[in-house]
C-alpha positions in Angstrom: -9.6 4.6 -11.6 -5.8 4.4 -10.9 -4.2 1.1 -10.2 -2.5 1.1 -6.8 -1.3 -2.5 -6.8 -0.5 -4.6 -9.8 0.7 -8.2 -9.3 1.4 -10.3 -12.3 2.0 -14.1 -12.0 3.6 -13.9 -8.5 5.4 -17.0 -7.3 7.0 -17.3 -3.9 8.9 -20.4 -2.6 11.4 -21.2 0.1 14.0 -24.0 0.3 13.6 -26.0 3.5 16.3 -28.6 3.7 16.2 -30.4 0.4 12.6 -29.5 -0.3 11.1 -26.5 -2.1 8.1 -25.1 -0.3 5.7 -23.2 -2.6 3.9 -20.4 -0.7 2.3 -18.5 -3.6 1.5 -19.8 -7.1 0.5 -17.7 -10.1 -1.1 -14.8 -8.2 -2.3 -12.0 -10.5 -4.2 -9.2 -8.9 -5.1 -5.5 -9.4 -6.1 -3.3 -6.6 -7.5 0.1 -7.5 -6.7 3.3 -5.6 -9.3 3.8 -3.0 -10.2 0.1 -2.7 -10.5 -1.7 0.6 -9.6 -5.4 0.1 -9.8 -8.2 2.7 -7.5 -11.2 2.2 -8.9 -14.4 3.8 -7.9 -18.0 3.8 -6.8 -20.8 6.2 -3.5 -20.7 8.1 -0.6 -21.3 5.8 -2.5 -20.2 2.7 -0.1 -17.4 1.9 -2.1 -14.4 3.0 0.6 -12.7 5.1 3.3 -13.5 2.5 1.2 -11.8 -0.2 0.6 -8.8 2.1 4.4 -8.5 2.8 5.1 -8.6 -0.9 2.6 -5.8 -1.5 4.2 -3.8 1.3 7.7 -4.3 0.0 8.8 -6.3 3.2 9.2 -9.5 1.2 10.1 -10.2 -2.4 8.5 -12.5 -4.9 10.6 -15.4 -6.3 9.2 -14.4 -9.7 6.6 -12.3 -11.3 6.0 -8.5 -11.4 5.1 -6.3 -8.4 4.1 -2.7 -9.1 2.8 -0.5 -6.3 1.8 3.2 -6.8 3.4 2.9 -10.2 6.7 1.8 -8.9 8.3 -1.5 -10.0 9.6 -2.8 -6.6 12.2 -5.1 -8.2 13.9 -2.0 -9.7 14.8 -0.6 -6.2 17.9 -1.2 -4.2 17.4 -2.1 -0.5 18.1 1.6 0.5 15.7 2.9 -2.2 13.1 0.3 -1.1 13.3 1.4 2.5 12.8 5.0 1.5 9.9 4.1 -0.8 8.2 2.1 2.0 8.4 5.1 4.4 6.7 7.3 1.9 4.1 5.0 0.4 3.1 2.3 2.9 1.6 2.4 6.4 1.8 -0.8 8.4 -0.7 -1.9 10.9 -0.2 -5.2 12.8 -2.1 -7.4 15.2 0.4 -6.4 18.0 0.9 -2.7 18.2 4.7 -2.6 18.4 4.7 0.6 20.4 7.7 1.7 22.4 6.6 1.6 26.0 8.9 4.4 27.2 7.5 6.9 24.7 4.2 8.8 24.8 1.6 8.2 22.2 2.7 11.4 20.4 6.3 10.3 20.3 5.4 6.8 19.1 3.4 8.4 16.2 6.3 10.7 15.3 8.8 7.8 14.9 8.3 7.3 11.1 8.9 11.0 10.6 12.4 10.8 12.1 13.4 9.5 8.6 12.3 12.7 7.0 13.7 16.2 6.9 10.7 17.6 8.8 11.5 19.9 11.7 10.7 18.8 15.3 7.9 21.3 15.3 6.3 20.0 12.1 6.7 16.4 13.3 4.8 17.2 16.4 2.1 19.0 14.5 1.7 16.0 12.1 1.5 13.6 15.0 -1.1 15.7 16.7 -3.2 15.7 13.5 -2.9 11.9 13.1 -3.9 11.4 16.7 -6.9 13.7 16.2 -8.0 11.6 13.1 -8.0 8.4 15.2 -9.8 10.2 18.1 -6.9 10.2 20.6 -5.8 13.8 20.7 -6.5 13.8 24.5 -4.2 10.9 25.0 -1.1 12.3 23.3 1.0 12.4 26.5 0.0 8.9 27.7 2.4 6.0 27.4 1.2 2.7 26.0 0.9 1.1 29.4 -1.7 3.8 30.3 -3.9 3.0 27.3 -6.3 0.2 26.5 -5.7 -2.3 23.8 -8.0 -0.5 21.4 -6.4 2.8 22.2 -2.9 1.3 21.6 -4.1 0.1 18.2 -5.4 3.6 17.4 -2.0 5.0 18.2 -0.5 2.3 15.8 -2.9 3.4 13.1 -2.0 7.1 13.7 1.6 6.1 13.3 0.8 4.3 10.0 -1.0 7.4 8.6 1.2 10.2 10.0 3.4 10.3 6.8 0.2 10.4 4.6 1.1 7.1 2.9 -1.6 6.3 0.3 -1.6 2.5 1.0 -2.3 0.8 4.4 -1.4 -2.9 4.8 -3.0 -4.4 7.8 -2.1 -7.9 9.2 -4.9 -9.1 11.5 -5.4 -5.6 12.9 -8.2 -6.7 15.3 -6.9 -10.1 16.1 -5.9 -9.2 19.7 -9.1 -7.2 20.5 -12.5 -8.0 21.8 -15.5 -7.8 19.5 -16.7 -4.3 20.4 -13.2 -2.8 20.3 -12.5 -4.6 17.0 -15.6 -3.2 15.5 -14.5 0.3 16.5 -11.1 -0.2 14.8 -12.7 -1.6 11.7 -15.1 1.4 11.5 -12.0 3.7 11.8 -10.4 1.9 8.9 -13.6 2.4 6.9 -13.4 6.2 7.7 -9.7 6.3 6.6 -10.8 4.6 3.3 -13.9 6.6 2.7 -13.0 10.0 4.0 -9.3 10.1 3.7 -8.8 8.2 0.4 -6.6 5.5 1.9 -6.3 2.2 -0.1 -6.4 -0.7 2.4 -5.3 -4.3 2.1 -6.2 -6.3 5.2 -5.4 -9.9 6.2 -8.0 -11.3 8.5 -9.4 -14.7 9.6 -12.6 -13.1 10.9 -15.5 -13.2 8.4 -17.2 -10.3 10.3 -14.1 -8.1 10.0 -14.0 -8.9 6.3 -17.5 -7.5 5.7 -16.1 -4.0 6.4 -14.0 -4.2 3.2 -15.3 -3.5 -0.3 -13.9 -6.8 -1.7 -13.0 -10.1 -0.2 -10.3 -12.3 -1.7 -9.8 -15.9 -0.7 -6.5 -17.8 -0.9 -6.0 -21.5 -0.4 -2.6 -23.3 -0.7 -1.0 -20.2 -2.2 -3.6 -19.8 -5.0 -6.3 -17.2 -5.5 -9.5 -19.3 -5.3 -12.3 -16.8 -5.3 -13.0 -13.0 -5.1 -16.3 -11.5 -4.1 -17.7 -8.1 -3.3 -18.1 -7.6 0.5 
């Protein structure tokens, strides 16, 4: 198996006033390509910070971060932005869709950073919407879609560039149970049938069972890891 994420002795701290706040302490973790990992833990345990470091949104105070074979510390801000656009798909609790754009145009947004033609961007967006089961909603704006459909559009946007790694922060936190289960089943399909590696932060034990592995954090430390 190929290692997708390799974290070595990650430390993360902030200075708040005169105090140093330690968020992550001594985190070492390997995630293989094709894995589906759920990160769990109480509020303030460092889950989202760890996810953001993996996704290249945040940086570690010390330690090594390698994703898809790339040492993230070796990249400039511009290089890191380009690398993220090619390697990471982001899925959040709130869908962050632009209300004035159709589903298709929202999905196309990440492709505006590429050299693809307008015709190819449209084709790729249509393919991504088909994968998430929304090809018949391409011309609808977010306000014309249910919460679950909006999250599917957000997932389509995350996969339209064919990024190998999806990082998901509470992707079902704003959805009812039945809709949440549909979204989690879609993530399973993306993992199983499309080869996406997925790292998901969730507070929901039932959501975590859809993953292959569950990792628990507490007070910035890795306290346990079990197979789902």
